C-alpha positions as semicolon CSV with decimal commas, in nm:
position;residue;x (nm);y (nm);z (nm)
1;M;0,421;-1,631;1,893
2;K;0,628;-1,343;1,881
3;I;0,628;-1,184;1,561
4;A;0,876;-0,874;1,460
5;V;0,711;-0,686;1,225
6;L;0,971;-0,465;0,999
7;A;0,732;-0,240;0,776
8;G;1,023;-0,094;0,615
9;D;0,989;0,146;0,277
10;G;0,793;0,278;-0,013
11;I;0,475;0,071;-0,014
12;G;0,572;-0,150;0,260
13;P;0,398;0,022;0,573
14;E;0,098;0,040;0,351
15;I;0,087;-0,341;0,250
16;I;0,213;-0,420;0,613
17;A;-0,086;-0,229;0,788
18;E;-0,346;-0,455;0,587
19;A;-0,181;-0,797;0,684
20;M;-0,188;-0,686;1,048
21;K;-0,533;-0,607;1,021
22;V;-0,538;-0,991;0,928
23;L;-0,318;-1,104;1,203
24;Q;-0,540;-0,890;1,453
25;A;-0,874;-1,083;1,333
26;L;-0,653;-1,433;1,381
27;A;-0,581;-1,282;1,751
28;S;-0,926;-1,236;1,848
29;D;-1,025;-1,585;1,665
30;G;-0,775;-1,738;1,959
31;L;-0,434;-1,700;1,830
32;K;-0,197;-1,579;2,077
33;L;0,007;-1,332;1,865
34;E;0,244;-1,059;2,009
35;L;0,356;-0,846;1,784
36;E;0,638;-0,548;1,774
37;Q;0,747;-0,315;1,463
38;A;1,057;-0,167;1,453
39;P;1,266;0,045;1,213
40;F;1,412;-0,113;0,918
41;G;1,569;-0,043;0,571
42;G;1,577;0,300;0,455
43;A;1,356;0,358;0,768
44;G;1,618;0,228;0,989
45;Y;1,890;0,408;0,860
46;D;1,675;0,746;0,873
47;A;1,613;0,664;1,255
48;H;1,942;0,526;1,333
49;G;2,237;0,606;1,049
50;D;2,169;0,194;0,964
51;P;1,947;-0,005;0,761
52;L;1,951;-0,278;1,010
53;P;2,003;-0,109;1,367
54;E;2,113;-0,291;1,667
55;A;1,731;-0,269;1,850
56;T;1,631;-0,422;1,555
57;L;1,852;-0,700;1,518
58;R;1,827;-0,778;1,857
59;L;1,438;-0,818;1,800
60;A;1,472;-1,007;1,492
61;K;1,656;-1,265;1,691
62;A;1,428;-1,310;1,971
63;A;1,112;-1,288;1,766
64;D;0,994;-1,618;1,662
65;A;0,911;-1,525;1,280
66;V;0,968;-1,195;1,098
67;L;0,759;-0,987;0,915
68;C;0,897;-0,779;0,660
69;G;0,751;-0,551;0,395
70;A;0,914;-0,403;0,127
71;V;1,268;-0,190;0,162
72;G;1,478;0,102;-0,058
73;G;1,417;0,408;-0,278
74;P;1,582;0,636;-0,480
75;Q;1,674;0,889;-0,178
76;Y;1,895;0,608;-0,089
77;D;2,096;0,540;-0,371
78;V;2,345;0,819;-0,308
79;L;2,439;0,631;0,080
80;P;2,774;0,403;0,026
81;R;2,719;0,046;-0,005
82;A;2,708;-0,080;0,365
83;Q;2,430;0,201;0,471
84;R;2,177;0,109;0,150
85;P;1,866;-0,037;0,256
86;E;1,927;-0,334;0,061
87;Q;2,212;-0,413;0,289
88;G;1,981;-0,462;0,569
89;I;1,805;-0,746;0,405
90;L;2,094;-0,941;0,318
91;R;2,262;-0,895;0,702
92;I;1,928;-1,001;0,838
93;R;1,955;-1,324;0,626
94;K;2,331;-1,359;0,732
95;E;2,232;-1,286;1,098
96;L;1,933;-1,485;1,162
97;G;2,106;-1,776;0,905
98;L;1,815;-1,730;0,706
99;F;1,946;-2,020;0,430
100;A;1,624;-2,142;0,291
101;N;1,419;-1,934;0,061
102;L;1,098;-2,063;-0,077
103;R;0,925;-1,891;-0,345
104;P;0,592;-2,083;-0,426
105;A;0,450;-1,915;-0,785
106;V;0,070;-2,026;-0,821
107;L;-0,146;-1,883;-1,093
108;F;-0,519;-1,873;-0,914
109;P;-0,754;-1,967;-1,156
110;E;-0,921;-1,656;-1,134
111;L;-0,667;-1,498;-1,294
112;V;-0,552;-1,633;-1,552
113;G;-0,619;-1,365;-1,796
114;A;-0,400;-1,151;-1,609
115;S;-0,073;-1,353;-1,716
116;T;0,135;-1,264;-2,032
117;L;0,156;-1,607;-2,135
118;K;-0,134;-1,822;-2,294
119;P;-0,365;-1,977;-2,040
120;E;-0,304;-2,337;-2,174
121;I;0,040;-2,247;-2,078
122;V;0,030;-2,133;-1,748
123;S;-0,322;-2,237;-1,663
124;G;-0,296;-2,484;-1,347
125;L;0,059;-2,339;-1,254
126;D;0,208;-2,446;-0,904
127;V;0,600;-2,447;-0,907
128;M;0,781;-2,398;-0,579
129;I;1,134;-2,239;-0,620
130;I;1,365;-2,297;-0,344
131;R;1,628;-2,054;-0,342
132;E;2,006;-2,083;-0,135
133;L;2,018;-1,722;0,061
134;T;2,347;-1,676;0,251
135;G;2,580;-1,828;0,023
136;D;2,702;-1,781;-0,385
137;I;2,852;-1,431;-0,509
138;Y;2,634;-1,227;-0,325
139;F;2,826;-1,321;0,005
140;G;3,184;-1,425;-0,164
141;E;3,506;-1,307;-0,057
142;P;3,712;-1,149;-0,192
143;R;3,516;-0,848;-0,356
144;G;3,585;-0,489;-0,484
145;R;3,776;-0,296;-0,717
146;R;4,124;-0,311;-0,810
147;V;4,346;-0,163;-1,085
148;N;4,488;-0,454;-1,325
149;A;4,809;-0,477;-1,471
150;R;4,725;-0,269;-1,788
151;Q;4,642;-0,035;-1,538
152;E;4,251;-0,039;-1,631
153;R;3,989;-0,017;-1,357
154;E;3,781;-0,362;-1,276
155;G;3,524;-0,516;-1,002
156;F;3,531;-0,848;-0,919
157;D;3,316;-1,055;-0,694
158;T;3,388;-1,405;-0,605
159;M;3,096;-1,686;-0,644
160;L;3,153;-1,990;-0,388
161;Y;2,983;-2,243;-0,205
162;S;3,098;-2,499;0,096
163;E;2,972;-2,876;0,078
164;P;2,753;-2,797;0,414
165;E;2,598;-2,516;0,223
166;I;2,494;-2,698;-0,062
167;R;2,401;-3,043;0,139
168;R;2,154;-2,817;0,346
169;I;1,977;-2,648;0,020
170;A;1,947;-2,966;-0,114
171;R;1,793;-3,139;0,146
172;V;1,527;-2,855;0,173
173;G;1,484;-2,935;-0,185
174;F;1,438;-3,341;-0,153
175;T;1,219;-3,289;0,171
176;T;0,990;-3,031;-0,021
177;A;0,963;-3,234;-0,352
178;M;0,861;-3,528;-0,093
179;K;0,513;-3,321;0,000
180;R;0,453;-3,240;-0,340
181;G;0,484;-3,414;-0,684
182;R;0,824;-3,589;-0,594
183;K;1,026;-3,417;-0,883
184;L;1,295;-3,179;-0,817
185;C;1,515;-3,001;-1,073
186;S;1,851;-2,878;-0,961
187;V;1,928;-2,542;-1,134
188;D;2,308;-2,461;-1,239
189;K;2,568;-2,383;-1,504
190;E;2,790;-2,690;-1,507
191;N;2,925;-2,608;-1,862
192;V;3,137;-2,299;-1,710
193;L;3,124;-2,274;-1,390
194;E;3,336;-2,502;-1,119
195;T;3,095;-2,365;-0,835
196;S;2,846;-2,539;-1,028
197;R;3,031;-2,840;-1,123
198;F;3,071;-2,885;-0,747
199;W;2,712;-2,765;-0,688
200;R;2,591;-3,070;-0,899
201;E;2,806;-3,357;-0,819
202;V;2,643;-3,263;-0,390
203;V;2,346;-3,230;-0,481
204;T;2,363;-3,606;-0,693
205;D;2,508;-3,709;-0,359
206;V;2,218;-3,592;-0,161
207;A;1,986;-3,736;-0,360
208;K;2,066;-4,090;-0,275
209;D;1,905;-4,032;0,049
210;Y;1,569;-3,967;-0,171
211;P;1,512;-4,243;-0,392
212;Q;1,130;-4,149;-0,424
213;V;1,215;-3,829;-0,602
214;T;1,326;-3,736;-0,942
215;L;1,638;-3,558;-0,963
216;T;1,709;-3,370;-1,264
217;H;1,960;-3,098;-1,354
218;M;1,915;-2,783;-1,605
219;Y;2,144;-2,506;-1,724
220;V;2,014;-2,177;-1,598
221;D;1,985;-2,021;-1,929
222;N;1,785;-2,315;-2,024
223;A;1,559;-2,300;-1,730
224;A;1,489;-1,938;-1,783
225;M;1,392;-2,015;-2,153
226;Q;1,139;-2,347;-1,988
227;L;0,912;-2,143;-1,777
228;V;0,848;-1,929;-2,001
229;R;0,770;-2,199;-2,285
230;A;0,647;-2,510;-2,069
231;P;0,641;-2,415;-1,720
232;K;0,414;-2,661;-1,552
233;Q;0,706;-2,967;-1,663
234;F;0,806;-2,819;-1,298
235;D;0,775;-2,947;-0,957
236;V;1,029;-2,776;-0,724
237;I;1,329;-2,593;-0,786
238;V;1,674;-2,583;-0,596
239;T;1,919;-2,345;-0,702
240;G;2,194;-2,085;-0,594
241;N;2,163;-1,774;-0,447
242;M;2,194;-1,557;-0,781
243;F;2,031;-1,823;-1,057
244;G;1,763;-1,815;-0,778
245;D;1,712;-1,466;-0,725
246;I;1,655;-1,411;-1,092
247;L;1,474;-1,723;-1,199
248;S;1,191;-1,652;-0,895
249;D;1,158;-1,324;-1,021
250;E;1,074;-1,448;-1,384
251;A;0,880;-1,706;-1,247
252;S;0,660;-1,488;-1,054
253;M;0,522;-1,261;-1,380
254;L;0,364;-1,576;-1,513
255;T;0,087;-1,601;-1,254
256;G;-0,015;-1,253;-1,379
257;S;0,141;-0,990;-1,115
258;I;0,451;-1,006;-0,905
259;G;0,216;-0,840;-0,621
260;M;0,087;-1,194;-0,585
261;L;0,382;-1,373;-0,439
262;P;0,467;-1,465;-0,115
263;S;0,812;-1,566;0,024
264;A;0,943;-1,745;0,302
265;S;1,331;-1,761;0,463
266;L;1,403;-2,013;0,676
267;D;1,671;-2,150;0,923
268;E;1,731;-2,485;1,006
269;R;1,478;-2,492;1,266
270;S;1,190;-2,319;1,046
271;K;1,224;-1,983;1,242
272;G;1,110;-1,741;0,913
273;L;1,129;-1,422;0,761
274;Y;0,830;-1,368;0,551
275;E;0,786;-1,119;0,303
276;P;0,648;-1,047;-0,053
277;V;0,873;-1,094;-0,345
278;H;0,803;-0,695;-0,465
279;G;1,020;-0,405;-0,394
280;S;0,913;-0,105;-0,261
281;A;0,753;0,038;-0,553
282;P;0,824;0,402;-0,472
283;D;0,624;0,560;-0,782
284;I;0,310;0,434;-0,635
285;V;0,335;0,539;-0,276
286;G;0,072;0,678;-0,054
287;K;-0,139;0,589;-0,394
288;N;-0,334;0,348;-0,243
289;L;-0,257;0,151;-0,529
290;A;-0,032;-0,121;-0,404
291;N;-0,154;-0,494;-0,431
292;P;-0,139;-0,600;-0,032
293;L;-0,230;-0,970;-0,131
294;A;0,112;-1,114;-0,141
295;T;0,228;-1,012;0,210
296;I;-0,108;-1,143;0,358
297;L;-0,017;-1,451;0,174
298;S;0,335;-1,435;0,337
299;L;0,106;-1,464;0,692
300;A;-0,045;-1,795;0,567
301;M;0,300;-1,898;0,508
302;M;0,439;-1,775;0,810
303;L;0,177;-1,981;1,006
304;R;0,224;-2,273;0,802
305;Y;0,598;-2,327;0,795
306;T;0,692;-2,175;1,155
307;F;0,382;-2,185;1,378
308;N;0,291;-2,514;1,199
309;Q;-0,083;-2,353;1,190
310;D;-0,219;-2,531;0,879
311;E;-0,569;-2,445;0,947
312;A;-0,524;-2,069;0,964
313;A;-0,343;-2,054;0,712
314;K;-0,536;-2,245;0,484
315;R;-0,851;-2,006;0,625
316;I;-0,616;-1,718;0,508
317;E;-0,547;-1,875;0,132
318;D;-0,925;-1,925;0,115
319;A;-1,025;-1,557;0,179
320;V;-0,806;-1,467;-0,096
321;K;-0,925;-1,718;-0,306
322;R;-1,288;-1,568;-0,219
323;V;-1,227;-1,221;-0,287
324;L;-1,045;-1,302;-0,619
325;A;-1,389;-1,504;-0,755
326;Q;-1,560;-1,201;-0,670
327;G;-1,352;-1,036;-0,938
328;L;-1,221;-0,752;-0,712
329;R;-0,850;-0,682;-0,847
330;T;-0,586;-0,416;-0,747
331;A;-0,448;-0,227;-1,025
332;D;-0,172;-0,479;-1,128
333;I;-0,410;-0,769;-1,177
334;Q;-0,680;-0,557;-1,346
335;E;-0,876;-0,746;-1,626
336;G;-1,125;-0,727;-1,826
337;G;-1,492;-0,699;-1,610
338;A;-1,282;-0,705;-1,288
339;R;-1,358;-0,443;-1,045
340;K;-1,063;-0,203;-0,938
341;V;-1,003;-0,157;-0,570
342;G;-0,687;0,035;-0,381
343;T;-0,478;-0,132;-0,096
344;A;-0,691;-0,088;0,169
345;E;-0,991;-0,176;0,035
346;M;-0,849;-0,530;-0,084
347;G;-0,700;-0,559;0,255
348;D;-1,092;-0,516;0,371
349;A;-1,215;-0,785;0,157
350;V;-0,996;-1,036;0,280
351;L;-1,062;-0,939;0,606
352;A;-1,453;-0,994;0,565
353;E;-1,409;-1,310;0,388
354;L;-1,178;-1,418;0,692
């Protein structure tokens, strides 16, 4: 199993280091792994003047899966748009055809007190958000800036989806729901956007192939409210790129910390890029404060979705649960009575349980 490891920027190298410990432990137990690292994001720009250097892209294409840390930092904000670290993420998704982003929002029982919502609202939370990743307003053309007829400057982007793009992400939503509670909520803005009206029509048509799944539709503004009001009403949510970007970050905070959430970005053959949902957190770089659990849990998703190694994936998830049950907490999930630990100590604790 060949894995490209792209540590990226900020806390990326710190959390990836802890994930590498887990991978090496699994390798010593018999999993055949081949790991190769390459610069990416700001590190790619620093090394080669490009957030996605050609050699890094070749490695990612040749690998069976990609493990990514985080990208970005304030020092790169002055760069032209095409050279910023975030463009490396957008480009690698497009180059690898990673159209389906799976973001589970699961609240571990031990972290109910870390959520900002009341325990009765979030206890038992287990929602899967499926975000279309290579279309929508982030990639639509034309885009740019111009001067209008009144000689005023304006910026513009294009929200665009083709029918095949909607059909394939809808199928991911329905097949995922089949493996869970058989409920799928499609989120759009059908009352305002022509793109969303088209989205709803296509998703409704795809539903005919999945009669066992109950399909509902919800406007994105209502979905944002419902995720806070009654999040356990959802099982699987499928939505477009921009709406999914926002809703999945909102859902992450229901679990106590964005530092707990893994993600998978998959192509049509289940090759994937796996990364924590959180960013590069430049304010805590080098302070041994970052939570590595989202990255470690991303490994579990990698083993399950790309390599079909369910037993190894469950071993990782169970190890994380046992560490949390022991009361160990990084700063982002710190609560009364818990023992505060750093990045490396949390990684070592998971390793010991594994």
